[in-house]
N, C-alpha and C positions, 0 to 999 in steps of 0.2 A: 214720225208716222202720222198721217192725216187723221184728224178726228172724225172725218166722214167715212173712213174705211170700214167696211163691214166687219163685224167682230167674228164672224164664222169663217173667214178666209184670211190667213195671215201671210206675210211675206217672210223676210229673214235672210236674204242674201246680202252679205256685206260687200263693200267695194272690192273689185278685183285687185289682185296683186300680180307682181311680175317676178317669177322665179326662174333664173337662167338655167337651172338644172332640169327643167321640164323640156323635153325635146319638142320640136315644132314640126308639124306635118309638112310644111313647105320645104323645110330643109331636108327631110327624109325623102321627099319626092324629087328633089333637084336632079335634073339630068335624066329622069326616067320618062319613058313613054307610058302615059297612063290613059286607059280607056275612059271615055266620059261616063258619068253615072247614068243609070236608067232614067227615063223621063219621069217615072213615078215609082214610089216604094211605099208600102204600108204594112208594117209588121204588127200593127194593132187591129187589123181588119177583122180577124176572127176571134179576138179576145173578148172576155166578158166586158160589159159596158162600164161597170163601176170598178175603179182601181183602188178605192179606199183613200180616205183623207190623210192617213199616216200622221195624225196629230197636228197637221198644218192648219187646223181650225182653232187651235189653242196656243200652239208654240210657233216661234219663228224658225222652224226646223226644215225649211224647204230644201236646203242643200242635202239633208239626210233623206227626207221623204223622196226626193227625185231619184236618189240612188236605189232605194227599194222599189220604186216604180220601174227602174231599169231592170232590176232582177226579175220582175214580173214578165217583162217583154222577152228577156233572154231565155228564161225557163220555158215559157209557153212555146216559143219558136224552136227551141232546141229539143224539147221533150214532148210537146203537145199538152203538157200540164202546167198551169200557172202556179208558181210559188209566191205566196203572199205572206210576208213575215208579220208577226203580231206587233201591235203598237209598242209594247215594252222594249222590243229590240230597236225600234226606231228612236225611242227616247234614250236608250242606252248609247246609241251612236252619237246622238246630239250631246249627251253628257261627255262622252269620251273624246270626240273629235272637235267639239266646239266649246266645251267648258260650261255647258248649261248646268245650273245648280237647282234641282227641283225644290229644295227647301226654301229657296227665295221666291218661288212662284213667278208668275208673269210669263212673258213670251221667251225670255232668255236672250242671250247675246247675239243670236243669228250665227251665220257661219260663212267661212271663206271657202269657195269651191276648191281651190288648189290644195288647201290644207286638209279638207275632207277627203279628197281623192288620195293625197299622200298618206293619210292615216289608213285608209282602206287598203292601199297597196302594201303597206308594211305591217299593219296589225290586223286588218280585216274588220268587216262590219259584223256586229252580233247577229247570229243566225241560228234558227231552230226555235222550238217552243219556249225555251228559257234562255235563249241567247248563249247556249253552252258551246256552240261552234262558232267558227269565224269564216266569213265569205271574203276572200281576198280577190283582187283583180290581178291580171298578169302585167298590166301596165296601162299608161294613158299618155296621150300626146296632145299638145295644144293645136288648135285649128284657127286660122285667121277668119273671123266672121265676115270679112269683106270679100272673101273668095267663096261665093255661093256654091260653086261646083265642088269645092273641097268639103263643104258642109254636107252637101247631098251625098258625096262619096262616103263620108263618115257614117251617116245614117245607114246607107246601103251595106257598108262593110262591117259595122259594129252593132247593128240592131237599133241603136239610139245615138243621138248626139246629146251630150250633157251640157246645158247652156246656162248662162246668166244674163239677165237683162234688167234695164231700168224700167220701172212700171209706170206708165202714164195713167192719170186718173180715169180716162175713159173706159178702161177695161175692168175697173172696180167701182161701179156706181154705188152711191150711198144707199140706194134702195134697189133691190132686185139683184138678179144674178149677172155674172159677167156675160158679155155677148158670146155667141158661138164662134164668131170670127173676129179676131183682133185686128183692127185697122188703125191707121194713123188719123187722129182727129186734131187738126191744128187748133181748134177751139176748146179742147179739153185735154191738153197735153202736159199738165203739171206732173212732175215726177214725184211719186209718193213713197218710193222705196225700191228695193231690189228683190228679185225673185229668181229662183233656180228651178228648172224643169228639164224634162227629157223630151226629145223629139223622136218618135218612132216611125215617122214617115213624112212624105212630101209629095207634091205634084207641081205643076207649072204655076199654080196660084199661090202656094205657100207651104208652110210646114205644119204637120200635126203636132199637137201639144198634149202632154199629160200633166194636168195641174189640178190640185184640190180634188183629186179622185176621179176627174172626168176628162173627156177628150174635148179639146178646143182646136182652133186653127189660127195661126198667125200668118198674115200675108207677107210676102217677101219684102214689101215696103216697110211693114212693121218690124220685121227681123232686121233689116238694114239700118233702121232708125234707132232701135233700142237695145239690140243685143251687142254686148261688148266682150263676151268670152264664150268659147266653145271648146269642148274636149272630146276626143275620140278615146273610148275605153275598150280595152281588150279583156273580155270575161272568159274564163276558162271553159265554161259550159258552152258558150256561144262558139268559141273557136273550135272546140272539139266537134261540135255538130255541123258547123258550116265551113270550117277551114279559112274563114275570113278574119283578117287582122288589119289594124291601121297601116296604111302604106304597103300592104302585102308583106310585112315583115314575118320572118319565122319567129317562133317562140323564143329561140336562142337569141336572135337579133333584138327582139323586144326586151328581153332580160338584160342584155348589154346596155341598152338605152336607159334602163332604170337604175343602173348602178349608182349614178350621182344622187338620186333620191334616196336610195337605200343607205348609202354611205352617210348622207346628211342625217337620216333618222337614227342611225347607229351612234353618230357623234353626239347627239342630244339625249340619248337614252340614259 
């Protein structure tokens, strides 16, 4: 981690992995006639301006913080009321899904996006005032970041795209705040770590980003240059309210696609 990185904004996404048990959107769409995504979508447009840091100012828990930001988007658009989980729930997910040990202090080990999503699928994220409940997802599929139309469809169909990218120095200046719009700067492109965020919208110029409790925007050039993993997540509240799922699958079809991940979790339990 760069010594010049601001101390009040952390990263924490570990390098992506490749799990053959995770279904891929391109395979699910093979042979199907799919309508093009809308020209623009913005599921955050009417939401409160502040989304909360979710401890990502002290911990390298962005893979977990991003999921709780997704819950905010899903809940607001499904019910009209934003659900924001307390920080102890975020920390508990970081402990349980990523192996963070609060007794050791520091930022912790960071997280792997696929492992975090697999944990939430099978065990659920801590939910409620004391984390006494569990918020599980119906499923998730991998999306090719090189196929921007599939990324746009993921945001349109799932409320958000859950992504991971390599962070260039230019969006985390040593002094001052990140720029409102993230662009490619060839003169300041040193990679300083990995970051996980969710994208709740897009237009012709780029994608909307929720990160460090705020809204930013990354240009499509930035997206194509630095993003190396994208996931479409099916959330039960979102699906119930909108009827939208990845690749238009039924809940039963989605469950069938998840059997390999559930079986793997059972085998290691």
